[in-house]
KELUM-308297 format. One record per residue: chain; x, y, z of N, C-alpha, C in turn. Coordinates in pm, 1 decimal. Example, Ala and Ser with C-alpha at 12.3 -4.5 7.8 and 13.67 -1.06 7.14 Angstrom:
// KELUM-308297
chaine; n_c1; n_c2; n_c3; ca_c1; ca_c2; ca_c3; c_c1; c_c2; c_c3
A; 1319.0; -569.0; 780.0; 1230.0; -450.0; 780.0; 1320.0; -330.0; 780.0
A; 1285.0; -225.0; 708.0; 1367.0; -106.0; 714.0; 1290.0; 3.0; 787.0
***
This chain:
// KELUM-308297
chaine; n_c1; n_c2; n_c3; ca_c1; ca_c2; ca_c3; c_c1; c_c2; c_c3
A; -70.2; -3880.6; -845.1; -30.8; -3778.4; -749.9; -122.0; -3656.9; -766.0
A; -158.3; -3595.0; -654.6; -245.9; -3478.1; -660.3; -165.7; -3351.9; -686.2
A; -218.0; -3270.0; -774.1; -153.3; -3142.2; -800.5; -212.9; -3035.8; -708.7
A; -159.9; -2915.7; -715.6; -209.4; -2806.2; -632.0; -354.0; -2772.5; -667.3
A; -390.6; -2784.5; -793.0; -527.4; -2755.3; -834.0; -624.9; -2858.8; -779.2
A; -582.8; -2986.4; -774.3; -669.7; -3090.9; -721.5; -694.6; -3072.0; -572.7
A; -594.7; -3026.8; -499.6; -610.6; -3005.6; -356.1; -710.1; -2894.1; -326.5
A; -718.5; -2796.1; -411.5; -812.1; -2686.4; -390.4; -956.3; -2729.2; -415.3
A; -976.5; -2839.4; -484.5; -1111.0; -2885.0; -514.4; -1174.5; -2963.8; -400.5
A; -1095.9; -3001.2; -298.2; -1153.3; -3072.6; -184.8; -1239.0; -2978.2; -102.3
A; -1350.3; -3028.9; -53.7; -1439.7; -2947.5; 27.5; -1382.2; -2929.6; 167.4
A; -1329.2; -3037.7; 225.1; -1275.0; -3034.1; 360.4; -1123.6; -3040.4; 356.6
A; -1063.7; -2984.4; 460.5; -920.4; -2994.6; 477.5; -886.0; -3113.2; 566.1
A; -757.6; -3130.3; 593.5; -711.5; -3242.0; 674.7; -767.7; -3233.4; 816.5
A; -770.6; -3112.9; 874.2; -823.7; -3095.6; 1009.6; -971.0; -3134.3; 1017.8
A; -1047.3; -3099.6; 915.6; -1189.4; -3133.9; 913.7; -1209.9; -3284.8; 916.8
A; -1129.5; -3357.9; 840.3; -1142.7; -3502.4; 838.4; -1102.1; -3564.4; 971.9
A; -1000.8; -3508.2; 1036.1; -958.9; -3560.1; 1166.9; -1068.5; -3537.5; 1270.6
A; -1126.1; -3416.6; 1272.1; -1234.8; -3387.4; 1366.4; -1355.6; -3476.4; 1336.7
A; -1384.0; -3498.1; 1211.2; -1496.2; -3583.5; 1172.6; -1474.4; -3727.7; 1218.0
A; -1352.7; -3779.0; 1203.6; -1323.0; -3915.6; 1247.7; -1334.9; -3928.7; 1399.2
A; -1285.1; -3829.7; 1472.4; -1296.0; -3832.9; 1618.2; -1441.9; -3827.1; 1661.3
A; -1522.0; -3746.8; 1593.0; -1662.8; -3736.2; 1629.7; -1738.8; -3865.4; 1601.5
A; -1705.1; -3932.5; 1493.7; -1769.5; -4061.6; 1465.1; -1732.0; -4164.2; 1572.0
A; -1607.1; -4161.7; 1616.0; -1565.4; -4251.5; 1724.4; -1638.8; -4219.2; 1854.6
A; -1662.3; -4090.8; 1881.3; -1738.7; -4052.9; 2000.0; -1882.6; -4102.5; 1992.8
A; -1943.0; -4092.9; 1876.0; -2079.9; -4141.4; 1859.5; -2086.1; -4292.2; 1881.3
A; -1991.5; -4364.2; 1825.3; -1986.5; -4509.7; 1844.7; -1966.2; -4543.1; 1991.5
A; -1877.1; -4469.2; 2059.5; -1853.5; -4492.8; 2202.0; -1978.8; -4463.9; 2283.3
A; -2052.7; -4361.2; 2247.3; -2177.0; -4328.7; 2318.2; -2280.1; -4438.4; 2304.5
A; -2296.6; -4491.7; 2184.9; -2391.8; -4600.7; 2166.6; -2344.3; -4728.0; 2236.4
A; -2213.6; -4750.5; 2239.8; -2160.4; -4866.6; 2311.7; -2187.2; -4852.9; 2461.4
A; -2173.9; -4731.2; 2515.0; -2203.0; -4709.4; 2656.8; -2350.2; -4731.3; 2689.0
A; -2438.0; -4707.0; 2592.7; -2581.3; -4728.4; 2614.6; -2618.9; -4876.1; 2614.9
A; -2538.2; -4958.2; 2551.6; -2571.5; -5100.4; 2544.3; -2540.6; -5169.1; 2676.6
A; -2591.9; -5287.1; 2692.2; -2566.6; -5361.5; 2815.3; -2657.4; -5481.9; 2825.5
A; -2682.1; -5522.9; 2948.7; -2764.5; -5641.6; 2974.0; -2910.6; -5615.8; 2937.1
A; -2984.7; -5722.4; 2927.8; -3126.5; -5712.8; 2896.4; -3201.7; -5648.7; 3012.6
A; -3322.8; -5601.2; 2983.5; -3401.6; -5537.4; 3088.6; -3460.4; -5640.3; 3185.1
A; -3492.9; -5757.7; 3134.4; -3546.8; -5861.7; 3222.8; -3461.9; -5987.3; 3208.4
A; -3443.8; -6052.6; 3316.0; -3371.2; -6178.4; 3316.5; -3462.8; -6286.0; 3372.2
A; -3414.3; -6406.7; 3375.3; -3496.3; -6515.9; 3426.9; -3526.9; -6497.1; 3575.1
A; -3435.5; -6433.7; 3647.5; -3455.9; -6416.7; 3791.3; -3545.0; -6297.7; 3823.7
A; -3568.7; -6208.5; 3729.7; -3653.2; -6092.5; 3754.3; -3600.0; -5969.0; 3684.9
A; -3645.2; -5854.1; 3733.4; -3610.1; -5726.2; 3672.7; -3464.9; -5690.0; 3701.7
A; -3395.5; -5638.7; 3602.3; -3256.3; -5597.0; 3616.5; -3253.4; -5444.5; 3629.1
A; -3214.6; -5394.1; 3745.4; -3214.8; -5249.4; 3767.3; -3094.7; -5180.1; 3704.8
A; -3002.8; -5254.3; 3643.8; -2885.7; -5194.6; 3579.5; -2923.3; -5112.7; 3456.5
A; -3047.5; -5125.0; 3411.7; -3093.6; -5048.7; 3296.0; -3092.0; -4899.1; 3328.4
A; -3115.6; -4864.2; 3453.4; -3128.2; -4724.2; 3492.8; -3004.4; -4670.3; 3562.7
A; -2886.8; -4726.3; 3536.6; -2767.0; -4672.4; 3600.9; -2721.2; -4544.5; 3530.0
A; -2632.0; -4470.4; 3594.8; -2590.6; -4338.4; 3545.3; -2517.5; -4347.1; 3412.2
A; -2445.7; -4455.9; 3389.0; -2373.1; -4468.8; 3262.5; -2468.1; -4469.3; 3144.2
A; -2579.7; -4536.8; 3157.3; -2672.9; -4549.6; 3045.3; -2761.7; -4428.2; 3024.9
A; -2803.5; -4362.5; 3132.6; -2901.2; -4254.4; 3115.3; -2842.1; -4115.3; 3127.2
A; -2714.2; -4102.8; 3165.9; -2653.2; -3970.3; 3176.5; -2528.3; -3959.7; 3088.8
A; -2431.7; -4045.8; 3112.4; -2301.8; -4033.3; 3045.7; -2311.4; -4065.6; 2896.9
A; -2376.3; -4174.2; 2861.8; -2384.2; -4215.5; 2721.1; -2453.7; -4112.2; 2632.7
A; -2567.6; -4055.9; 2673.2; -2628.2; -3951.8; 2587.3; -2541.5; -3826.5; 2573.5
A; -2468.6; -3790.0; 2680.3; -2380.9; -3673.4; 2671.8; -2267.1; -3699.0; 2573.1
A; -2208.0; -3817.5; 2578.3; -2098.9; -3851.8; 2486.4; -2150.4; -3855.2; 2342.7
A; -2267.8; -3913.1; 2322.3; -2325.0; -3920.8; 2187.9; -2357.9; -3781.8; 2134.0
A; -2417.3; -3697.8; 2216.9; -2451.0; -3562.2; 2173.6; -2324.6; -3482.0; 2142.8
A; -2219.9; -3500.4; 2221.3; -2093.0; -3433.0; 2193.6; -2038.8; -3475.8; 2057.5
A; -2054.6; -3602.6; 2024.2; -2011.4; -3651.3; 1893.4; -2088.3; -3587.1; 1779.7
A; -2220.4; -3573.4; 1796.2; -2300.8; -3510.5; 1691.8; -2268.6; -3361.6; 1677.6
A; -2241.9; -3295.1; 1789.0; -2203.8; -3153.9; 1783.4; -2069.3; -3138.4; 1713.4
A; -1977.2; -3230.7; 1739.6; -1847.2; -3224.9; 1672.5; -1858.9; -3249.9; 1522.7
A; -1955.8; -3331.5; 1480.4; -1978.3; -3352.8; 1336.9; -2017.9; -3221.3; 1271.6
A; -2109.1; -3149.4; 1334.4; -2152.6; -3020.3; 1280.0; -2035.0; -2923.1; 1276.0
A; -1954.9; -2922.9; 1382.8; -1838.1; -2834.3; 1387.9; -1737.4; -2869.2; 1277.7
A; -1716.9; -2999.3; 1254.2; -1622.9; -3041.4; 1150.2; -1671.0; -2998.1; 1012.1
A; -1800.8; -2997.6; 991.7; -1854.8; -2956.7; 861.8; -1844.6; -2805.7; 843.7
A; -1871.0; -2729.8; 949.0; -1874.7; -2584.3; 937.1; -1738.5; -2516.8; 952.4
A; -1639.6; -2586.8; 1004.6; -1507.6; -2527.7; 1028.9; -1440.4; -2493.8; 896.4
A; -1389.3; -2372.9; 887.7; -1320.1; -2331.6; 766.5; -1176.4; -2379.1; 770.9
A; -1125.4; -2417.6; 656.1; -986.5; -2459.4; 648.3; -896.5; -2336.1; 646.1
A; -768.9; -2356.8; 670.2; -675.2; -2244.6; 674.2; -663.1; -2176.2; 539.5
A; -677.8; -2250.1; 430.9; -666.2; -2191.4; 297.2; -781.8; -2094.8; 267.9
A; -901.0; -2126.2; 323.0; -1017.9; -2040.9; 299.0; -1010.5; -1911.1; 377.7
A; -938.4; -1911.8; 490.5; -930.3; -1792.5; 573.5; -847.6; -1683.3; 508.2
A; -757.3; -1717.9; 416.7; -670.0; -1617.5; 353.7; -740.0; -1536.0; 250.8
***
């Protein structure tokens, strides 16, 4: 069992870990949105490579995840604010 002294030794608080987990899920979702069919198929060129999901939405979601990682690291816990 953790004592009060052990809890003070943690670098991050519970909120930081929750934000960090959500940001990692956002990064994974962004990379999943970037994936898809091959660029060339047997029948010819596949224009689905250049759809809005892959070149607009996925990078925005991924970048939001990376920004949230930085925010989770820099966010002060409630105990530090006192």
